N, C-alpha and C positions, 0 to 999 in steps of 0.2 A: 245105429239106433243102440243096438246091444252094448254099447258104453255107456250109453246115455239111461243115467238115474234121476227119475221123476220124485221129489216132495212130496213124501207123507202129505197131508192134508192138516193130521192132526201134529205131527212136528214142527217144535219151534225154531226155525231159520237162526234167529240169535239167542239161542237158550247156548250156555256155557262160558259166556265171554266173563260175566261172574262169579264164575267158580275162582275160587285164590286155592292155587297150589303151594302148601305150609312148606315146600322143600325151600322156597322163595325169603321166608319170614325170616329177616335176621334180628325181626325187634324181640321177636318172642324167645331166642335162643336159649337166654338165661336162663329161664320156665323151661327148658324141653329136660327133661333128665335125662335119657336116653342120651341128649350129647353133650351136655354135662360127666355122665358116667365114659364115655367115648374121650374127652379131655383128658381126664384124670385117669385114663390107663391108658395102654398100648394100642399099636393100631389094631394088634394083630387075637389081643386078647377080649375083643368090642363084645360086649354081650350079642343075641340073638335078639334081631330086629322083631320085636313083640310089640303091637298094637298096644296102648295103653284103654282103650274103647274099644269095645268092638264093633265091627262095622266099616274100621277102616282099612284093612289088609288088601292085595291085588286081586282083582274081580270084585269088594263089595265095594267100590267107587264109581259109576259111571264116567267114562269118559264123553264128553258132549265134540260132537262133530253135524259139520249142518247138511250131511246126509243121511245119518242116523242118530237113533237116539245113542243115552249118555253111556262110556264105556267105566264100570269102574277102577280106580287107580287107588292104591294104596302111597302112601308116605313111605320113603324109603331109610327113613329111620324109626319106622312102627310109631310115627307120632299120630297125632286126631286129624281130622281136619277141619282147620279151624273156620274154614270157610261154610261146612254143614252144617245141618241144624243137627243135634241131638241131646236126646232126654228134655226138648224141648229148650235149652237154652238157649240165648241169644250168644249171634255169630260177633268176635269180638272184630273191634274198630282198627287193627296197627298201620291198615294202609294211609290212616289219616293224624297219625303221631305228629307229626311234625308240625301241622296245625293245631297243637297245642287238645288233643282229643285222647283220651285214654284207649288200654283195650280190653279195661270191664268196664261194666258200669256202677258194678259194686263198690268200689273204693271212696267212691263219693267226696271224689276232688274238685274241685272248682275247676271253670276256663281259666288258664291264664298261658297265654301262649309267648309273653317277655319274660316270665319266670322271676313275677313282680313278688309275689309272694314270700320269695326263698331271700328279702332283703337285701340293702346295698353290697357290690362285690367289695372283698378286702382290699386296703391299701395298699398302693405295690411298695414290694419292697426296698426301701432306699438304698442306693449304691453306699460304700462305707470307702469316701475318698480317702481314706486312710491307708489304704494299703497301698506299696509299691507299684503296682502294675496302673492301678487310678493313679499316681500322680506323674508315671510316665505318660500316661495321655494325654493327661490337663497340660504338660509342658510340650508333648509335639504338636497340640494346639494351636496354642500360645506363639509359638516357633512360625507354624505356619502362618497363621495371623498375622504377624510382624513383616512376614515376605512379605504377602500382600499387601500390607498399606503403604509398605515403603514402594511400591511398585508403582502404584495409586498415585503416593506423593510425588512420584517422578514423571510419573505422566501426565501431571496436572503443571510441572515445572518448579513447584515444591522440593528443590535440589536437596538446601540441607534439612530436611526433616524427615525423605528419605534415607539420606545418613544416616540420621537418626535410628530413625526405626532398624536398619542395615544394620550398625552395631550394636543396638537393644538383642536384637534378633540372634545375634552371635555368642552374647554372654547367656540368652537364656538356651543355647543349643549347648553349649559347653557346661552350661548345671545340670542339663539335657543327659549327657555321657559320662558324669560324676553320678549320679541318682543310677544310671544302670549300671555303671561299677558297684554298686555300693549295695544294690540289692542281685549283684550275681548274676546278673544279664549283658556283660560285656559284650558276649558274643552277636550278640541281635542288634547291634548299633545301625543305626538306619544311615545309611552312606548317604542315600539320595538326601535326606533331610539335609545332611552336613552340606553335600557339595552344594545346596542350592544358598544356603546361608553363607557359603564363602564365595560363592559366583554373584549373587547382587552385591554384598558387598563391596567385591572388586570392581563391579559396575558402577555402583555408587561415589565410589571414592573419584573415577575415571570421569563422572557429570560433573565433580566438584572439581575441577581439575588437581586432584591431591596424587599426583600422578607416580611420586615414589610409594606409598602406601596400596596404590591399585597393584602396581606391578609386584608389591610383596603378598599379596592378597591371592592375585594369579601364579605366584611362584609356588604358594603352600599347593595348591590345587594340581599342578604340571606334577611337581613330586611325588606326590604320592603318589605310586602303584596300584592303589584299590581303588582309585576309578578309572574309569574307562573314559575312552575318548576324549580325556584332558589335554591332550597334546594339538588340539587343535583349538583352545585357548589361547596358543601363542600368536594366532593373528591378531586377540583383542591387544596382548603385550608390544606385537609390532604397530601396531593403531597407533599405540601409546608412545613407541619412540616415534614412529613420527610425525606429531605432533612438538614434540619434546626436540624438531628438527636434527635428531639421531641418527642420520638415514641409513650409514652403514651399520647399526645395528637391528635398524627396522627392516633391511634387505636381510640380515641373517634367521631373522626370526620368521620371516616371511616363507622363506625358503626352508626352514625347518618344520613349522607348518604343512607346507606343500608334501612334503617327506612323510609326514603320517595322515594321509588324508591319501584314501584308495583309488585308484579310478573311476571306481563308480560313480564318485559324487564329481561327476565333472564341472556343473556347475558353481560348485565351491571351489574346484581347483584352477576356472578361468576366472574368478573374481580376485583370488589371492595373486594369480598370473598380471592382473589389472592391474592390481596392487603396486606391483613389484616395477612395471612399468614405470607408474607414476613418479615410484620415489627415482629410480633412474632420471627424467626430466629434470625433478627438483635437483641435482646433485648433477647435471647438467651432462652426465652421460648416456646421447644420444642412441649411439650405435647399440648398446645395451639393449634400451628402449625398445630400439625400433625392434629389437630379435624377439621382445616377449608382446607386443603387441603385433607383429608378423604373427606369431605362433595364435595368436588368440583368432586372429582372423580366417588363417587356415581351418580354425577347430569350429569357432564358433562365433559370428561375425557379426558385432554389434555397431552399431550407428557409433556410444564413446568412444569407443577405443577407435573404430575407423579414423574419426575426427584427431583423436590424440597419432595416432600414423604420420595424418597430412601434418601435423606441426610439425612432428621429427623431423620429416622430410626438409621439412620450410626450414628449420632450424641447421640443416649442414648442406642446403643447398642444392639439392638433387632432382632439377626440373622432372626425368622422366617419370621416374617414381611417383613425384608429386600427383602426376597423370593418372599414374595405373590406380594410386592410392583412391586418389578421387572419384575414380570409375569403379574401385570397391566399396566406395562409399556411398554411392547412389544406388549401388544393386542390393543394399544388404535388408533381407527380407522382416517388415515389420511384422507381419503375425496380425494382423487385424484387418477385421472385415472392411469393404466399399460404404462408406455414407450412400450409397442405394438400397441398401439390406435397411436401411429404416424410413424406408419413405413407403407409406400405406399404395399398394397398387393393384387393388381389387374391390368390391363391396362387399368383402370376406368380415363381418362386425368382429367376431372374435382375435382375428387373426390384426386387423386394425388395434385394439383394445389391446394384447401383446407388443406391437409397434412402438404404439402411445407410453405404456407402463416402461420399458426398454430405453426410448430414444434418449433421457436424461439421469439414469442411472450411474453406480460408481465405475462400470464399467466399461459403457461411452466414453465418459470421463477420463479413464485412464486413456483410452485407446486413441481420443483425439491429444490429449497431453503429451502422447508417445508421438505422435506427427506432429505435433505446433515445435517438441525440440527436434527430431531429424531433419526437417524445413530450417529451422535454424542453425543446424550442425551446418547445414548443405550449403548455407547462405555465407554464411562468416567464413568458412571455407574456401567458395568461391570468391569473394573478397580478397582473400588470403592471398589465394596465388596467383590470380589472374596476373597482377604485374612480374609476375615471377617466372609464370611456366614457359610465358613469352618474349619476343622482343619491345613490344607494347602493350599497355595495357589494355585496350583497346580490340586487341590478337585475343588477348589472354580469355579478356571476358568473351567475347564471341564461340571460343571452343567451350570454356564451362558453359554456355547455354546450349552449345550443340548437345551439350553429354546429357547434359539438364530432360532436353527435350525430346532425347530417344529412351527415357528411363521412366520410372515409376511416379515420377513429383515435374511429370508437364507444364504442372499450373503456375510451379514455377520461375517456369521461362520467363516468362513475363514481370515478376517481380525482380528478377535478377538484369533485366535490362533496364529498367526503373533505379533500382542502385548505381548502377554504370553511369547514369544520368547526372545522380545523387553526387559520384564520385569525379564524374566530369566538374562540378560545383565545387566538389573541396580540393579538387586543383584550381582550380579559378577560370576554368575553359568554361566561359556560359555559352557561348555558342554552339559548342558540342552538344552541351547538358542541352540545349534548348533542342537542335536538330534533332537529338533521339530519342527526347519525347515527342516530337511533332508524328513521328514514325507510328505511333500509336494512336493516330485519328483514325485510322481502318480497324481496330482491333475492335475486342466484342468489348461490352460495354464496362465493364467492370474495371478495366483495361486504363480505358479510353477516359474513363473519369477520375483517376488516380494521375493518368499523366497529364490531363490538360488543367487537373487542378493545382499539381505543380508549376505549367508554365504559366499560370493567371498569378499564383503566387511571386514568381518570380519577375515576372511584367510588372505588379504591385513594388515590388523593390523598384526596379527602376524607372520607378513613376510611370511608366508607358501605358496608364490608365482604358485606353480607348481597348489593345490588346490584354490588357488584363480580365476587363468586362467581356470582352470577346470570349477567353478561354473557358472564363466562368459561367456562363450562357452554355456553351458546350459541356461541361463537365457535371453542370446540373442538365441538359438534356439526355445525356448519357446515365445520368446516377440521379433521379432527387432524391433519395435520400440517403446522399451525401452530405455530414454536415459540412466537412473542410471546404466545397464546392460551395456551399451556400453563404459562410463565412465572407469567403473569398468575395463574392458576389455582392454580398452586404457592404463591403469596405469599398469594393468598387462608387459602390452608391452613396456610400457614407463622403469619402473627399468631392463627392457634388454637391454636397451639402443636404440632402436631402433625407433627411434624416428619419425621418417619421418610414418611408421607404426601407431605409437600411434595420432599422429596427422591428421590422417583418420580417425581414430575410433573416435574422439573429434567431426572433423568436422560430420561426418554422427550422431553424438548424435545433435547438435547443426539443422540441417535437421531437426532433426524430434521432437525440443524445442528448436524453437529460444530463450526462456528466461531461459534457462538451464544456472545460472553462471557458477557453476562448470565446465561444458565443454569451457567454455572459458576462464577462469581463467588457466586450463590448457593447451589450446592450445596456451594461449601467455608463458607459460613457455617452451614448448615445441619449438615453434620458437626459445624462447630463447637460448636456449641449439642447438638448430641447426646453432645460430649466424644470424638467420636472423631477425633483432633488428628493423625494420622497420614495419615490419608483426605483430611480439609481440607487439611495440607499437599501433598500431591500435588496438588489441584484447582488451587490457588493458584500451583503451583511450575508447572506446565500452562499457568493463565492468564498466568503473569510471560512463559513462551515466547512467545504471544501476543501482550498488552501491555508491549513490553520497557520502557514508560517511564511506567508505571501509579503514580502515588505510595500508590494503596490498595491496590493490589496487594502491592505490599513492603509497607506498613504490616500489613497483615494477615500476609504472612508473618513478619515483627519481632514481632508480637505471640503469632505462632503457636509460635516459638523460645522468646518469654520466659513461655508455658507449659507447656512439654517443658524448662525449665529447662538450655536452652543461651543463654545470654547474649550470650557474645560472637560468634553466629550473629544471634542479635537485634540487637547493636549493630550487624554488617556491616551489614546490611539497611537500619537506621536510615540509616546515612550512604548509601545509596543514596536514600531518600528525602529526605534535603538537597540532594544533587545535583541531584535534580529538582525541589525544590519548597526553595531553603536559609532562604524566610522561613515556615517554617511552625513557629508556636511552642507547637505541638502535638509534632509530631516531635520537635523541639531540646528541651523538657522531658522526655519519655521517654528522649532520648539519657543526661541530665545523671542523672534516675535510675537508668539502670542502669551509668550508671558510677560512678555514688556504694554500687549495692549490692556492685559489684565491688571497694572502696575507692579508688579513683581520684578525690580530691577534688577535686583540681584539673581534672581533667577536665570533670569532674560541674558544678563550676564557672562553667567557659568558657559550657558549652553552656544551664545554668538562666541567667547571666548575657543571653546570645544572645536565649535566649526572652522575657524580663523587656524586651528591647529591642525586641523589636518588637510584643509583648500585655502592656504593664506594669501590666494589672489581675487576672490569675492568683495568685489567694490563696497558692497550691501554691507555685508560685516565689519569694515575698515572703516567704512562712515559709521557704522553705530560703534563702533566700539571709541573711534574718536574721539564723539559726540560723548559719549559717556563720562568717558575720562577728564575733559572740557568741566561738565558739567559736575561731577565729584572734585574741580579743583586739581586736579592732576596733570595739567599741563603739559610738563617733560614728558609722561606716558603717552599720551597724544602724540608725540612729532613722533615717534616709530610707527605708526600706523600711517598718518598722513604723507611720510614719505615713503611707505609702500603704497602707496596710492599715486606718489607722484611720477615712479619706479613703473605701473600698471599704464597711468596715463599720463607720457611726461606732454603731453601739446595743452592738457588741461589747465589753467592758471589757478582754478582754484583751490587746486591741491598745497601747492605751495603759495601763496598766500596763507592758508589753513597753518604751513609749519612755520612761516615768521610771525603768523600772527600768535601762534602755540610761544614764540623765544619772546615774543614781548611779554605776554601776558606773566611768564614764569621771572623776571625782570633783567633777561638776558639778551641786554637792550644791541652788544656789540655784533651779536649772532643775529639778533633778528633786520640790524643795519644790511650787514652783509648777505642776508638771504634775502632781503629787497631790491639790495644791488643786481644780485644774480637774476631777479625775477627781471627787473629791467631791461636786463642787460638781453635776456631771450623774451622777452614781452614790450615793447620800448613804449606802445600807445595804452600800456594800460593804465587807467584814469587814476583807480585806488592803489595799486603799487607807487605812483611818483607820491600821491597826498600823503602816504603813510612816509616817505620817503622825505617828503619835506620836513612834515612833523617830526621826523625823528632828529635831523639834520639839526635843525631849530634849536629843541631841546637841546641836544648833546656840544651845541657850537661848533658846527662845524662847518667850514667855508662852501661846502657844494650844494646850499641849500640855496643860493640863486640859481643854479643850474639848473636845478630839480623843480625849481616854483617855476622857470621860465620856461623849460620842458611842458609842464604840467597846465600854465593857459593856452599852449601853442596845442596841449593834447585837446583842451575841452573846446576851444576853437571852432579844429578841425572837428569836431565832434558834433557841434552845433551846425554844422556847413552841413557834414554828412544830414546831419537827421531833419535839416529844411527841406534838403534836395527831395529828398526821401518822402517826405509827405507833400511836399510839392507836386510829386509825378502822381503821389495816390489820389490826389486831389484831379488832375487831370484826367487823369484814366478814367474816375469815378465817374465824370462827366461825359467824358465821349459814349461811355456804357450805358449811362442813365436812362435814354429812353425806347424802351421795346425790348428788352434786356432782362429785364429783372425777374422774368419769372424760369427763366431758363438757365439764368445764374443761380435761380435757388435750387431748381432742379437738380443741376450740374454739384453743389453744394450736398443735395440730399445723396448725389450717388456716392459722393468721394466719402459722405459720412459712413454711407454702407460699405461703401468697399474696404475703406479701412477698419471698419468692424468684422469684416468676415476675410480679411487675406489669412492670415494665421490659420493652414487648413486646420488642424486639429492640435487648437493652442489652447481649450479651455482653460486648462489648470497655469498656465502664463499668462492668460488673460487675467483670470484672477487674483495672480501674483503681481503682477502691473497694478491692480488696484488696489491692493495691500501694500504692495513697496511703497506706492504715491501717498498713501494717506501715511506711510509712515514717514515719509520724506516732509510729509509738512508736519506733524508730531515734530520730526527733529528740527524745521525750522524755526518752530515755534519756541522751543525749547531754546536754541541759538539763541536765538533773541531776547528772550528771556534771560537771561545771562549778564554778566555785566558788560558782553558785547563784543566779539571779535571784533566787530569793525571799528569801537572807538578806541580813542588814542588809551597812553598808558599811563598818563593823567588825568584820574576820576575827577577829579575837581575841575576839570578844563570842559567849555561850552563843546556842545557834539558838535559841530559846523561843519565837520567832512562827513555824517552819517550819512547826509539826502541823497548820495548816488550811491553807497556800497551797498552791495547786494551780499548778503548771506550765501557762504559756498555751499550751504546743507540745505539751504532749499529744497522746494518739489520741484526748480525750474530746469535741476540740472541734468545730464543725461546719465541713462543710466544702461550702459553696452554690456551684450550678451556678456555671460562669464564662460568659462570654459571648466566651470563644473559639471561632473558625472552626474545629473539629475537621472538616478536610477527610476522614477515612477511619475515623470513629466506624463503630459499628454500625447507631448510631442514625440516620444519615443512608440507612439499607436503604427508609423506604418511600417517600421521592423521588424516588431515585438510583440507588440498588445494587441492589433490584428490579423497580423502575420498569422498562418498554419504551419506546423512544420510539417518538412518536406516527405517525409514516409508515407506512403498508400496506405488510405485508410484501409 
């Protein structure tokens, strides 16, 4: 307790805190006479510390404390206490001067914290741009701006603009150097700026494929010793020589660059060595390339180099080293994280948000791209070396699969086996392909679905629709979201003519994958079969937006517009088909048919003639061209077309009769007579031929007329007897079935008509084509009958007694066989191209 001091009641515990020590007053130093005198004099000759006012010396000023009364405190400079009250003067408020208050109340100044009473600030002093230093700075800024503009133009693909900017930057930089020399600052030349200008100019020359100019610019940089590390630009020069296919010089410059790059830049040296290996491959020097690639795989292995090494071993046929290189390829570390890292594993909201943010960022995309590239190289290498490393393809593929199963790419093993089945298909070994795919029935769902999809496709091509349907169901059960499986299921339903159900499967495939063009195409065909033409048109228009240059899609659009009775739109779409496939005879013939329907004979003739030129065996086209020449009174030109029709269909007498008729119309009666005689030898019972022979022999005064007249009577009599027998036979059979069988006969006729309508499985295009061609046949028949008549005698003044039984060969009753033309866009291709899905696993 003896060290505890109690506070006296009359003492203020908080006194002294408002006292101000003038020693720390820097604001009033200019008014402090002692301080100013000390500043003007030396430190050693300062005047003695005397107080200006009495009562401010040491001992006269009390010092406040919490335990006692204040003690006197004097200023170290002898100046008065500014916080004390002396002679009734007010305390100057120096501590709040920053807020606008003054230290004296007698100055009469107003409150002006922002200093507005002093007036506006004086304007900044303008720069003098006429000085050499300012001119140099302005020029440097312009050069830098031009380089930046050149790089930006190159990044957006404006290569010519980038080159112009680079040239202008070069001109400005030379002007800058001259400006420095004139101002006497030649020693202060900005070498970095000069280097940037020359390098950018060389790059822009190379981008514009102006290789000699680019090489000259690079030479300027490389030969200048003032530029440090310019030697590595020889890599760029080597790249230019590589593009020019000057491989020896490219290797020379790559090696020069390699010599000038230290070992500390390991990654750069590896890339240059990889370039050297690629150049050796281009030159066919596989041994030298192998040396480079092996060094890289021992120092810093990567996927691309490993694949190139396998290619080189394959080129020289070294089986064992191919195996070793494949093992090295699948053991290359990718340096990427597992996909499980991006799957939320707990209920931590913050960590889940981070995972969601990085799930699709650029780093993850880069990792995915790298993994896809590695898998592509491994698959390609396996397919390449499998037939070469063992005695048989299957054994080699099995070895590759075993190696992959023991590596980090285990998931690729199943894909390799599916590729094995596809390779069997390419080798036309369908049984082995099917057996290989059947082994996947007990694998996991993804692989099972892919294998079953391919099996379904194979059976569909073989028209084994039951097996195709079975494996399509298996693929759907394994993976309901597999669009290929849904398409194959829809195909099997389509061939059973259940179009509504097929449309549902195609729609489901589109819901799973909106970019599935096969499903969209098949849905359009299905709507076409259901006669929902507007919906089919909508499907094909959407498909055209995806496949801009697909001739099949454009042909279907043209056919739909034709069915919708809009021939102008159909012609426009067919013109687009011709722009994509200008040599398609079927599209050209269709254009001719549409123009003929519109009454434009000249355009129709042009397209029919082009179609005949590309495919001279289309009977419909030959028929139209022959009829056109007869209509335009050029019978001599029609002869060659009908003669070609005779070669195509030698058993059809109508074409030979048309040839003889053309000779007769053109006035070449002797040739016509010979042709009719030749027809009579081949077809002795043809009434029309005998009638014309009788007429020609009579008019020409030939003796054979009696023989032909006798033969004509016999043939006509035989024809009458035959017709009577047929007629009597029909009447007898009709009487025998008349009672109680009308209904069954009617139903049989209905079934027959229905089966006739539905028998072509996927032939909507051909059905419409047949109807249109029948219409065309009727037009041609009417046209031929409106002419002077291919069936009337060569004397126009003679009566037409021979026309009664003569039938025009160009009428609608003639048989139109299938042509051998390649129909690019018919619906008949549905089974193997349009509806079939590719064999690659989804």
